[in-house]
N, C-alpha and C positions, 0 to 999 in steps of 0.2 A: 508832425509827431503824433503817434497814436496815443489815445487815452484808454486805459484798461479799466472797465467798470465791472463790478460784480454782476453775475448773470441774472440775479434777481431784478436788476434794473432794466433788463432787455425789453420787457413789454412797453416801457416808456418810448422806445425808439422804433416800435413796430406798429405805428399808427393805432394807438390805444383805442379800443372799442368803447370805452366808457367816457361819460362826461366828467365824473369825479375820480380823482386819483388821490388816494390817501397814502402818504409816505410817513412811516413811523420807524423808530429805532432808538437804540440806546446811545450813550456817549461813545464816540469813536467809530460810528457805523457808516460814515462817509455819506450821510444824507445830503448835506449842503453841496459837497463836491459833485455828487451825481446829478442833483437837480440843476445846478448852474451849468454843467456840461450839456444837459438836455436842452435847456433854454437857449444856449448858444447855437445848437443845431437848428432850432426853430428860427433864429435870426438869419441863418444862412439859407433857409428853405426858399424855394421859388414861390410857395404859397404866401400870400400876404398875412402877416401876423403883427398884432400890436399886443404886447404882454404887459399886464399890470402886476407888479411885484409889490406886495404889501406886507407890513407887519402892523400889529396893533399900534405900537409906537416905533417910530423910526427917526433917528437923528443922525445927521451927517452920513447919508448913504455912501458918499464917495470915500468915507473912511471905514465904515463898518461892513458894507455889503459889496459894493462895486469891485473892490480888489479881488474878491473871489471869482468874479466873472472875468476880470482882466487877466487873471492867471490862466484861465482856460483859453482865452484869446491868444495869449502868448504861446501856450503849449501847442496850439494848432497853427501857429505862424500866420495869424490873420490880423496882425496889428494894423496893417495898411487899409484893411477893409472897414474897420469899426471906428466910430467917433465916440469916445467915452467922455461923457459930460458929468456934471455934478449930480443930476437926478435922473439921467437916462443914458442908455447906450443905443446907438443907431448903426445899422449896417448900411453903408452908403451905396452898395450895389443893389440890395433888395428893398431898401427903405423900411425893412422890418425894425422894430424898436422895443425896448423894455423901459417902462416908466417905473421908477421906485418912489413909493409914497407910503406915508404912515396913515393909518385909519384915524388915530387920535392925534390931534394937534394941541397946541397950548390953549387954543380957544374952544376946544371941544372936538367931538367927532365930526369928520368931514365926509360922512357917508354920501350926502347929496352930491358933493363935488366929484367923488369917485364914480358915482353912478352916471354922471353927466359926460364923462370922457367917451368920445365917440370911437367906435371901431375896435373895441377890446375883443380879442379872440381867446386869450388865455389869462386867467386870473390865478396868481399864486398867493396863497395865505401862508406865510412863513411864521414859525414860532406860534402856531395856531392855538396853542394852549393858553396864550395870553388873552384871546378873545372870549370873554365869558357871556357875551350878549348874542344869542342866536339870531335875534331880529336883525342885527347889523349884517350878519352873514347873509341872511336871506335877501336883503335888499340889494346887496352888491351882486350876489349870485344871480338873481333874476335879471340883472342888467347885462349879463354876459350872453348875448343872443345875436351875434354878428351872423348875417345870412351868407350862405355859400361856402362856409368853412367850418371845420370841426372845432367846436368850442370846448375848452377844457377848464376845469376848476381843480387846482392842485393844492392840497392841504398837507403841510409839512409840520410835524409836531413831535415833541417829546411828551409822552403820556404822563399825566399826573394822576389825579383822582379819577376813579371810574364813574364819578358823579358829574364829570364835565359833560356838557351837552353834546360835544363832538363824539365822545366815547359812547354815550347813550344812543345817539342818532345813527352813527355809522358802524358801530360795533355791536352793542347790546341788542338793539332792535333788529339788526340784520342777522343776529345769531352768528357773528364772525368770531372765531376763537383767537386767542393771543398767538401772534407769530404767523398768522395766515398770509400767504402770498397767492394772488390769483384774482380772478373776476367773480363778482357776485352782485346781481341787481344794478347793473349800470355803474358799478364802482370797481376800480382797479386798486387792489391793496398791495403795497410793497412794504415789507418789514425786514430790516437788517439789524445786525448787532456788530459789536467789535470783533466777534468771532468770524465774521464774514470778511473782515478787513485787516487781519493780523499782519499781512505782509507789508502794510503801510504804516504800522504803528510802532512807536518806540517801546523797547522792552520794559522801561519803567512804568509806562501806562498799563501794559499787560499785567505786570506784577501787581500793580495797585488794584486792578480789577479782580485778579485771582485772590488777593488778600481780602478783598471786600466779600467775595463769594464765601470765604471761609468763616469770616468773623461777623458779617451782617448780611445774611441772605436776603432780607426784605429790601435793603438798600441796593444790593446787587441786582435783584430782580427788576427794580424800577430804573435805576440810573444806568446800568450797563446792559441789561437785556431789553429795556424799553417797554416793560409791561406796566399796565395801569395798576394803581394801588387801590385796595378796598378799604372802606372805613372800618376801623378796628374797634370792636366792643371794648370799653374800658379806657380808651384814649380820650384825653380831655379836649383835644382839638379835632375839628372836622373841617377838611379842606373846602368842601362845597358851601358851607354856611358861615365859617368863621374867618377864613383867609381870603379866598377868591373874591367875594363880593366887595371887600374893603381895600383891595389892592390898588395902588396908585403907581404912576410912572414918573412922577416928578415931586421932589420934596418941597414942602412949603417953607416959609420962613420959620426958623426954629429958635426957641429961646434957650434950650439946653441940648447938649450932645455929650454922650459918654461912650467910651470904649470899654466894653465889659469883657473880662478875661476869665476863663476857667482854665487855669494853667496846668501844664504837664511839668513835672519836677525832675524827670530823669533825662539824661542825654545818652542813654545806652542804645538807643535805636528801637527799644521795645516799649517806649513810653506811650501813654494814651494820647488820643487826639487833644490838641489844645484848642479850646473854643475861644474865638475872638470875634465878637459881634458889635457893630457900631449902632447905637440906638439914639433917637432924638425925640424931643417933646416940643409941640408947637404952642402958640399962645392960647389955644382953645383946650389945652390939656389933653390933646390926642397924641399918640405915640407912633413912631416910625422905625421900622427896621431898615437901616440904610446900607449896610454892608456886612457880609459874612466872610471873614478871612481865616476860618477854621481850617486847620491842617495838622498833620503829625509833625511836631516841631520840638526841637531841644529847647531848654530854657533861654539859651543865647538867641535862638532864632525867633521864638515867640516874643521875646522882649523887644527885639528890633521892629517886628511887624506891628506890635501894639503901639509902640511909640510913633512909628510912621503913620499909622491910622489916626492917632491922636493929633498929629500935625496936619495931615491931609484934610481931615474933617473939622479942624479947628475946634476940637472937643474941649469941654470944661475940665475933665479929668479921666483917669483910668480907674475902673472899678475892678478889683481883683479878688477872687475867692482865695481865702487863706487857710482853709482846712488842711491843705497839704503845703508845707513849706513856710507858712507864716511870714516872718521877717525876710526870708530868702526870696519870696515872691516880690516884695517891695524893693529889696536891694537889687534884684535883677533888672528892674525897670530903671531905678536910679543910677545904676552903673552905666546905662546907655545915655540917659539924659536926666541929670539930677533936678532940673527945673520942672519936670513933669509932675503934677500933683497926683498922688495915688491914694485911693481909699480902699481899705481892706474890708471885706465882709466875710462873715462865717455863718455857715448853715447850722441851725439849731433844731430843725425838724425834718421830716422825711421829704423826699423830692416831690412827690405828688401833692403833698400838703402845701409845699411852697409854691407849686405851680398853679394851684386852683384859682387864686385871685387874679393871676395873670391871664389864665384862660378866660376868666369872667370878663376881663377887659376886651379880649378878642370877641367874645360873645356879644358885647355891647356895641361892637363896631368901632372901638376906640384905638385899635392897633392896626397900622397899615404897613404892608410890605411895599417898599419902593422898588418895584420890579419883581423879579422872581428869584427865589432862593430854594432851588429844588431839594437840596440835601437838608437844609434846616427845616423846610416844610414837611419833608418826609419824616424827620425825627419827631417833630411836634405831633404829627397825626398818627404815629405808630407806637410811641413810647407809652407803656402801661404800668411802669413802676417796677418791672422785673429786671434785675441785673443793673449794671452801670449805665447811667444815662450818658448820651453823647455830649461832647464838649460844647457844640453850638447850641444845643438845647439848654444846658446850664447857663452858658454865657448870656443867652437871650433873656432868661429868667432874671439873672443878676441885673442886667441893664434896665429892663422894664420895671423891676422892683425899685431900683434906685430912683428912677424918674417919677414913678407913680407914688413913691413914699409909702409903700405897702409893707415895710419891714416888720412891723409889729404883728401883722396878720399872717405873714408867710414864713415866719421862722428864720429870719435873717438878722444877724446882729452886726452892726458896724463898729469899728474901733480904729 
Protein backbone atom coordinates (compact mmCIF):
# COMPACT_ATOMS: atom_id res chain seq x y z
CA UNK A 1 0.00 0.00 0.00
CA UNK A 2 1.38 3.39 -1.02
CA UNK A 3 1.89 6.16 1.52
CA UNK A 4 1.40 9.66 0.14
CA UNK A 5 3.57 12.35 1.71
CA UNK A 6 3.71 16.06 1.11
CA UNK A 7 6.24 16.96 -1.57
CA UNK A 8 8.15 19.10 0.95
CA UNK A 9 9.39 15.83 2.48
CA UNK A 10 10.74 14.48 -0.80
CA UNK A 11 14.35 15.60 -0.12
CA UNK A 12 14.37 13.18 2.83
CA UNK A 13 14.02 10.26 0.43
CA UNK A 14 16.48 11.53 -2.15
CA UNK A 15 19.77 10.78 -0.40
CA UNK A 16 19.87 14.02 1.59
CA UNK A 17 23.08 15.90 0.91
CA UNK A 18 23.25 17.38 4.41
CA UNK A 19 24.35 15.97 7.75
CA UNK A 20 21.68 17.91 9.63
CA UNK A 21 17.97 17.76 8.82
CA UNK A 22 15.77 20.21 10.72
CA UNK A 23 12.05 19.40 10.57
CA UNK A 24 9.69 21.99 12.01
CA UNK A 25 5.99 22.69 11.72
CA UNK A 26 2.81 23.50 13.50
CA UNK A 27 0.17 21.24 14.94
CA UNK A 28 -1.37 18.90 12.37
CA UNK A 29 1.54 19.21 9.95
CA UNK A 30 2.30 15.44 9.73
CA UNK A 31 5.87 15.74 11.01
CA UNK A 32 5.74 12.52 13.04
CA UNK A 33 3.99 10.58 10.27
CA UNK A 34 6.56 11.63 7.68
CA UNK A 35 9.62 11.03 9.86
CA UNK A 36 8.49 7.56 10.95
CA UNK A 37 7.80 6.67 7.32
CA UNK A 38 11.30 7.79 6.32
CA UNK A 39 12.96 5.84 9.10
CA UNK A 40 11.09 2.70 8.08
CA UNK A 41 12.52 3.07 4.57
CA UNK A 42 16.02 3.21 6.10
CA UNK A 43 15.28 -0.01 7.96
CA UNK A 44 14.50 -1.64 4.63
CA UNK A 45 17.58 -0.26 2.87
CA UNK A 46 20.43 -2.53 1.79
CA UNK A 47 22.86 -0.10 3.44
CA UNK A 48 23.57 -0.99 7.05
CA UNK A 49 21.81 1.44 9.43
CA UNK A 50 21.48 1.63 13.18
CA UNK A 51 19.11 4.47 14.14
CA UNK A 52 19.06 6.07 17.58
CA UNK A 53 15.67 7.69 18.19
CA UNK A 54 15.68 9.92 21.28
CA UNK A 55 13.59 12.34 23.21
CA UNK A 56 14.85 14.26 26.21
CA UNK A 57 12.47 12.17 28.29
CA UNK A 58 10.97 8.94 27.04
CA UNK A 59 8.77 6.63 29.05
CA UNK A 60 7.12 3.52 27.68
CA UNK A 61 8.26 3.85 24.06
CA UNK A 62 6.17 0.81 23.15
CA UNK A 63 3.08 2.83 24.08
CA UNK A 64 4.00 6.39 23.13
CA UNK A 65 6.20 6.12 20.01
CA UNK A 66 6.55 2.62 18.59
CA UNK A 67 2.85 2.39 17.54
CA UNK A 68 3.53 5.23 15.08
CA UNK A 69 6.18 3.06 13.42
CA UNK A 70 4.09 -0.10 13.62
CA UNK A 71 1.33 1.70 11.74
CA UNK A 72 3.68 2.37 8.80
CA UNK A 73 4.89 -1.23 8.85
CA UNK A 74 1.28 -2.41 8.55
CA UNK A 75 0.49 0.12 5.81
CA UNK A 76 3.45 -1.21 3.83
CA UNK A 77 2.50 -4.83 4.49
CA UNK A 78 5.85 -5.62 6.11
CA UNK A 79 4.73 -7.11 9.42
CA UNK A 80 6.51 -10.39 8.69
CA UNK A 81 9.82 -8.60 8.11
CA UNK A 82 10.01 -6.61 11.35
CA UNK A 83 10.52 -7.67 14.93
CA UNK A 84 8.86 -5.01 17.11
CA UNK A 85 10.19 -5.05 20.68
CA UNK A 86 9.71 -2.86 23.74
CA UNK A 87 12.65 -0.53 23.03
CA UNK A 88 13.67 -1.34 19.48
CA UNK A 89 12.48 -2.40 16.05
CA UNK A 90 14.61 -4.75 13.97
CA UNK A 91 14.37 -5.65 10.28
CA UNK A 92 15.12 -9.38 10.26
CA UNK A 93 16.23 -9.34 6.61
CA UNK A 94 18.62 -6.38 6.68
CA UNK A 95 19.49 -6.41 10.42
CA UNK A 96 18.87 -2.65 10.41
CA UNK A 97 17.37 -1.41 13.68
CA UNK A 98 15.95 1.55 15.58
CA UNK A 99 16.78 1.98 19.25
CA UNK A 100 14.37 4.12 21.28
CA UNK A 101 15.98 5.87 24.23
CA UNK A 102 15.47 8.82 26.54
CA UNK A 103 18.32 11.26 27.11
CA UNK A 104 17.23 11.92 30.67
CA UNK A 105 16.46 9.04 32.99
CA UNK A 106 15.30 8.94 36.59
CA UNK A 107 18.94 8.88 37.69
CA UNK A 108 20.04 11.77 35.46
CA UNK A 109 21.27 12.34 31.92
CA UNK A 110 22.60 9.21 30.19
CA UNK A 111 24.66 11.06 27.59
CA UNK A 112 27.67 8.81 28.15
CA UNK A 113 25.58 5.65 27.62
CA UNK A 114 24.15 6.98 24.37
CA UNK A 115 27.60 8.00 23.12
CA UNK A 116 28.89 4.50 23.78
CA UNK A 117 26.36 2.76 21.51
CA UNK A 118 28.39 1.39 18.62
CA UNK A 119 27.54 1.79 14.94
CA UNK A 120 24.94 4.58 15.07
CA UNK A 121 24.43 6.04 11.59
CA UNK A 122 21.32 8.17 12.20
CA UNK A 123 20.40 10.11 15.32
CA UNK A 124 16.87 11.48 15.64
CA UNK A 125 16.19 14.08 18.32
CA UNK A 126 12.41 14.23 18.55
CA UNK A 127 10.59 16.99 20.44
CA UNK A 128 13.93 18.77 20.35
CA UNK A 129 12.51 21.87 22.02
CA UNK A 130 12.74 19.95 25.31
CA UNK A 131 16.54 19.81 25.12
CA UNK A 132 17.74 23.12 26.53
CA UNK A 133 21.35 22.02 27.08
CA UNK A 134 23.39 22.53 23.91
CA UNK A 135 26.38 20.69 25.40
CA UNK A 136 24.38 17.45 25.59
CA UNK A 137 23.48 17.79 21.93
CA UNK A 138 27.10 18.34 20.91
CA UNK A 139 28.37 15.30 22.82
CA UNK A 140 25.91 12.94 21.14
CA UNK A 141 26.21 14.67 17.76
CA UNK A 142 29.97 14.21 17.66
CA UNK A 143 29.61 10.50 18.46
CA UNK A 144 27.63 9.92 15.22
CA UNK A 145 30.59 9.18 12.94
CA UNK A 146 30.14 5.69 11.49
CA UNK A 147 32.59 5.23 8.64
CA UNK A 148 31.51 4.26 5.13
CA UNK A 149 27.88 5.42 5.32
CA UNK A 150 26.06 8.76 5.25
CA UNK A 151 25.54 9.93 8.84
CA UNK A 152 22.41 11.94 9.58
CA UNK A 153 21.27 14.01 12.56
CA UNK A 154 17.54 14.68 12.36
CA UNK A 155 16.05 17.36 14.62
CA UNK A 156 12.26 17.40 14.89
CA UNK A 157 10.70 20.22 16.87
CA UNK A 158 7.80 22.51 17.54
CA UNK A 159 9.33 25.95 17.76
CA UNK A 160 8.85 27.87 20.99
CA UNK A 161 10.90 30.88 21.97
CA UNK A 162 13.35 32.31 19.45
CA UNK A 163 15.83 32.32 22.36
CA UNK A 164 16.15 28.51 22.31
CA UNK A 165 19.68 27.48 21.34
CA UNK A 166 18.44 25.39 18.39
CA UNK A 167 16.65 28.41 16.92
CA UNK A 168 19.70 30.62 17.46
CA UNK A 169 22.20 28.09 16.09
CA UNK A 170 20.30 26.66 13.13
CA UNK A 171 18.05 29.57 12.16
CA UNK A 172 19.16 32.96 13.47
CA UNK A 173 22.89 32.45 12.95
CA UNK A 174 22.30 30.81 9.57
CA UNK A 175 20.01 33.68 8.52
CA UNK A 176 17.22 31.24 7.69
CA UNK A 177 13.75 32.81 7.46
CA UNK A 178 10.56 31.35 8.92
CA UNK A 179 9.01 28.69 6.74
CA UNK A 180 12.15 28.06 4.67
CA UNK A 181 12.40 24.76 2.80
CA UNK A 182 15.68 23.75 1.19
CA UNK A 183 19.42 23.36 1.77
CA UNK A 184 21.76 25.82 3.42
CA UNK A 185 25.26 25.23 4.85
CA UNK A 186 25.07 21.43 5.14
CA UNK A 187 21.58 21.64 6.65
CA UNK A 188 18.29 20.51 5.08
CA UNK A 189 15.30 22.48 6.31
CA UNK A 190 11.77 21.10 6.05
CA UNK A 191 8.85 23.14 7.35
CA UNK A 192 5.18 22.21 6.99
CA UNK A 193 1.89 23.33 8.54
CA UNK A 194 -1.63 22.00 8.76
CA UNK A 195 -2.31 23.86 5.50
CA UNK A 196 -0.05 21.31 3.78
CA UNK A 197 -2.05 18.45 5.30
CA UNK A 198 -5.68 19.53 4.98
CA UNK A 199 -6.83 16.36 3.22
CA UNK A 200 -5.88 14.28 6.25
CA UNK A 201 -7.37 16.52 8.95
CA UNK A 202 -10.78 16.51 10.59
CA UNK A 203 -12.96 19.53 9.84
CA UNK A 204 -13.23 20.37 13.54
CA UNK A 205 -9.43 20.73 13.72
CA UNK A 206 -9.39 23.00 10.70
CA UNK A 207 -12.24 25.09 12.15
CA UNK A 208 -10.35 25.42 15.44
CA UNK A 209 -7.24 26.62 13.59
CA UNK A 210 -9.18 29.18 11.57
CA UNK A 211 -10.97 30.41 14.69
CA UNK A 212 -7.59 30.83 16.41
CA UNK A 213 -6.29 32.74 13.38
CA UNK A 214 -9.13 35.22 13.76
CA UNK A 215 -9.13 35.59 17.54
CA UNK A 216 -5.52 35.05 18.59
CA UNK A 217 -3.03 35.66 15.75
CA UNK A 218 0.05 35.23 17.98
CA UNK A 219 -1.11 31.80 19.14
CA UNK A 220 -2.06 30.84 15.58
CA UNK A 221 1.36 31.85 14.29
CA UNK A 222 3.13 29.71 16.89
CA UNK A 223 0.85 26.71 17.45
CA UNK A 224 -0.56 26.21 13.95
CA UNK A 225 2.05 27.76 11.66
CA UNK A 226 4.97 26.58 13.79
CA UNK A 227 6.84 29.89 13.93
CA UNK A 228 9.09 30.84 16.83
CA UNK A 229 7.85 33.47 19.25
CA UNK A 230 9.84 36.56 20.18
CA UNK A 231 10.06 37.87 23.71
CA UNK A 232 7.54 40.69 24.01
CA UNK A 233 8.28 43.96 25.73
CA UNK A 234 5.95 44.41 28.68
CA UNK A 235 5.26 40.71 29.25
CA UNK A 236 6.12 39.59 32.77
CA UNK A 237 7.34 36.13 31.73
CA UNK A 238 10.40 35.29 29.62
CA UNK A 239 10.52 31.78 28.18
CA UNK A 240 14.31 31.53 28.04
CA UNK A 241 15.06 32.71 31.58
CA UNK A 242 11.95 32.01 33.67
CA UNK A 243 10.37 28.83 32.27
CA UNK A 244 12.80 26.67 30.27
CA UNK A 245 15.68 26.57 32.83
CA UNK A 246 13.41 25.32 35.60
CA UNK A 247 11.34 22.81 33.65
CA UNK A 248 11.20 19.26 35.01
CA UNK A 249 9.76 16.07 33.59
CA UNK A 250 8.80 14.23 36.73
CA UNK A 251 6.83 15.62 39.63
CA UNK A 252 8.29 15.22 43.12
CA UNK A 253 6.40 14.24 46.23
CA UNK A 254 3.86 17.01 46.81
CA UNK A 255 2.21 18.20 49.99
CA UNK A 256 -0.63 20.09 48.29
CA UNK A 257 -2.39 19.94 44.94
CA UNK A 258 -5.22 22.17 43.74
CA UNK A 259 -7.27 22.33 40.57
CA UNK A 260 -7.66 26.00 39.62
CA UNK A 261 -10.60 27.02 37.45
CA UNK A 262 -11.27 30.24 35.59
CA UNK A 263 -14.82 29.34 34.54
CA UNK A 264 -16.93 30.10 31.53
CA UNK A 265 -20.54 30.73 32.51
CA UNK A 266 -22.32 30.48 29.16
CA UNK A 267 -23.38 27.37 27.26
CA UNK A 268 -24.34 29.26 24.11
CA UNK A 269 -21.30 28.06 22.17
CA UNK A 270 -19.84 31.58 22.26
CA UNK A 271 -18.41 31.32 25.75
CA UNK A 272 -14.84 32.17 26.63
CA UNK A 273 -12.19 29.56 27.12
CA UNK A 274 -12.48 27.90 30.52
CA UNK A 275 -9.10 27.70 32.25
CA UNK A 276 -8.43 24.49 34.17
CA UNK A 277 -4.88 24.13 35.50
CA UNK A 278 -3.60 21.65 38.09
CA UNK A 279 -0.89 23.05 40.39
CA UNK A 280 1.15 21.43 43.16
CA UNK A 281 3.45 22.45 46.02
CA UNK A 282 6.33 20.35 47.35
CA UNK A 283 7.86 20.18 50.82
CA UNK A 284 10.47 22.78 49.91
CA UNK A 285 7.75 25.28 49.00
CA UNK A 286 8.42 25.09 45.30
CA UNK A 287 5.53 24.96 42.87
CA UNK A 288 4.63 22.79 39.89
CA UNK A 289 2.31 23.16 36.92
CA UNK A 290 1.08 19.58 36.52
CA UNK A 291 -1.62 19.73 33.86
CA UNK A 292 -3.51 22.16 31.64
CA UNK A 293 -7.01 21.02 30.65
CA UNK A 294 -8.10 24.44 29.33
CA UNK A 295 -10.67 24.39 26.51
CA UNK A 296 -13.83 26.07 25.26
CA UNK A 297 -16.36 24.37 27.51
CA UNK A 298 -19.91 24.79 28.71
CA UNK A 299 -20.48 24.94 32.50
CA UNK A 300 -21.58 21.30 32.52
CA UNK A 301 -18.46 20.27 30.60
CA UNK A 302 -15.92 22.22 32.63
CA UNK A 303 -17.49 21.05 35.87
CA UNK A 304 -17.02 17.42 34.89
CA UNK A 305 -13.44 17.98 33.75
CA UNK A 306 -12.53 19.93 36.88
CA UNK A 307 -13.92 17.19 39.12
CA UNK A 308 -12.20 14.49 37.06
CA UNK A 309 -8.85 16.25 37.48
CA UNK A 310 -9.51 16.72 41.19
CA UNK A 311 -9.89 12.94 41.50
CA UNK A 312 -7.13 11.93 39.07
CA UNK A 313 -4.53 14.10 40.79
CA UNK A 314 -5.90 13.43 44.29
CA UNK A 315 -6.12 17.18 44.80
CA UNK A 316 -6.97 18.92 48.06
CA UNK A 317 -9.66 21.14 46.57
CA UNK A 318 -10.87 23.10 43.57
CA UNK A 319 -10.11 26.83 43.46
CA UNK A 320 -12.65 28.68 41.33
CA UNK A 321 -12.78 32.32 40.28
CA UNK A 322 -16.19 33.72 41.23
CA UNK A 323 -16.28 37.15 39.60
CA UNK A 324 -18.66 35.66 37.07
CA UNK A 325 -21.39 33.48 38.46
CA UNK A 326 -20.45 33.33 42.13
CA UNK A 327 -22.63 30.70 43.77
CA UNK A 328 -23.48 29.24 40.36
CA UNK A 329 -19.84 28.30 39.91
CA UNK A 330 -19.77 26.43 43.21
CA UNK A 331 -23.15 24.86 42.53
CA UNK A 332 -21.97 23.63 39.14
CA UNK A 333 -19.18 21.64 40.78
CA UNK A 334 -21.34 20.40 43.66
CA UNK A 335 -24.01 19.16 41.23
CA UNK A 336 -21.41 16.78 39.81
CA UNK A 337 -19.95 15.66 43.14
CA UNK A 338 -21.09 17.32 46.35
CA UNK A 339 -18.15 15.86 48.27
CA UNK A 340 -15.57 17.93 46.36
CA UNK A 341 -14.31 20.88 48.45
CA UNK A 342 -14.57 24.18 46.56
CA UNK A 343 -12.92 27.46 47.46
CA UNK A 344 -14.09 30.61 45.68
CA UNK A 345 -11.75 33.50 45.04
CA UNK A 346 -12.50 36.96 43.70
CA UNK A 347 -10.17 39.39 41.97
CA UNK A 348 -9.93 42.81 43.58
CA UNK A 349 -7.13 44.34 41.48
CA UNK A 350 -5.95 44.39 37.86
CA UNK A 351 -4.65 41.26 36.17
CA UNK A 352 -1.05 42.34 35.77
CA UNK A 353 -0.89 43.52 39.40
CA UNK A 354 -2.17 40.09 40.47
CA UNK A 355 0.33 38.38 38.21
CA UNK A 356 3.47 40.24 39.30
CA UNK A 357 4.17 38.27 42.52
CA UNK A 358 3.60 35.02 40.63
CA UNK A 359 6.03 36.11 37.93
CA UNK A 360 8.49 36.86 40.74
CA UNK A 361 8.22 33.24 41.90
CA UNK A 362 9.11 32.13 38.37
CA UNK A 363 12.03 34.54 38.30
CA UNK A 364 13.34 33.02 41.54
CA UNK A 365 13.19 29.57 39.93
CA UNK A 366 10.51 28.35 42.31
CA UNK A 367 7.90 27.41 39.70
CA UNK A 368 8.47 24.35 37.53
CA UNK A 369 6.46 23.13 34.56
CA UNK A 370 6.28 19.35 34.63
CA UNK A 371 6.70 18.76 30.92
CA UNK A 372 5.70 21.26 28.25
CA UNK A 373 2.54 23.34 28.09
CA UNK A 374 2.89 25.22 24.78
CA UNK A 375 -0.37 27.14 24.93
CA UNK A 376 -0.06 28.15 28.58
CA UNK A 377 3.56 29.17 28.09
CA UNK A 378 2.63 31.18 25.04
CA UNK A 379 -0.07 33.00 27.05
CA UNK A 380 2.31 33.74 29.91
CA UNK A 381 5.04 35.11 27.66
CA UNK A 382 2.81 37.22 25.41
CA UNK A 383 0.13 38.71 27.66
CA UNK A 384 0.82 42.39 28.42
CA UNK A 385 -2.44 43.38 30.08
CA UNK A 386 -4.43 44.42 27.02
CA UNK A 387 -7.85 42.87 26.50
CA UNK A 388 -9.16 39.76 28.18
CA UNK A 389 -6.55 37.42 29.56
CA UNK A 390 -6.69 33.75 28.52
CA UNK A 391 -8.35 31.23 30.80
CA UNK A 392 -5.24 29.14 31.40
CA UNK A 393 -3.27 32.28 32.29
CA UNK A 394 -5.85 33.23 34.93
CA UNK A 395 -6.25 29.69 36.24
CA UNK A 396 -2.49 29.31 36.69
CA UNK A 397 -2.39 32.58 38.65
CA UNK A 398 -5.29 31.46 40.89
CA UNK A 399 -3.65 28.11 41.62
CA UNK A 400 -0.17 29.45 42.30
CA UNK A 401 -1.59 32.27 44.41
CA UNK A 402 -3.50 29.79 46.53
CA UNK A 403 -0.49 27.60 47.15
CA UNK A 404 1.96 30.44 47.71
CA UNK A 405 -0.54 32.28 49.94
CA UNK A 406 0.03 35.56 48.16
CA UNK A 407 -3.60 36.66 48.31
CA UNK A 408 -2.99 39.88 50.21
CA UNK A 409 -0.32 41.01 47.78
CA UNK A 410 -1.94 40.16 44.48
CA UNK A 411 -5.47 41.38 44.95
CA UNK A 412 -7.36 38.13 45.46
CA UNK A 413 -9.99 37.72 48.13
CA UNK A 414 -11.16 34.30 49.31
CA UNK A 415 -14.59 33.63 50.73
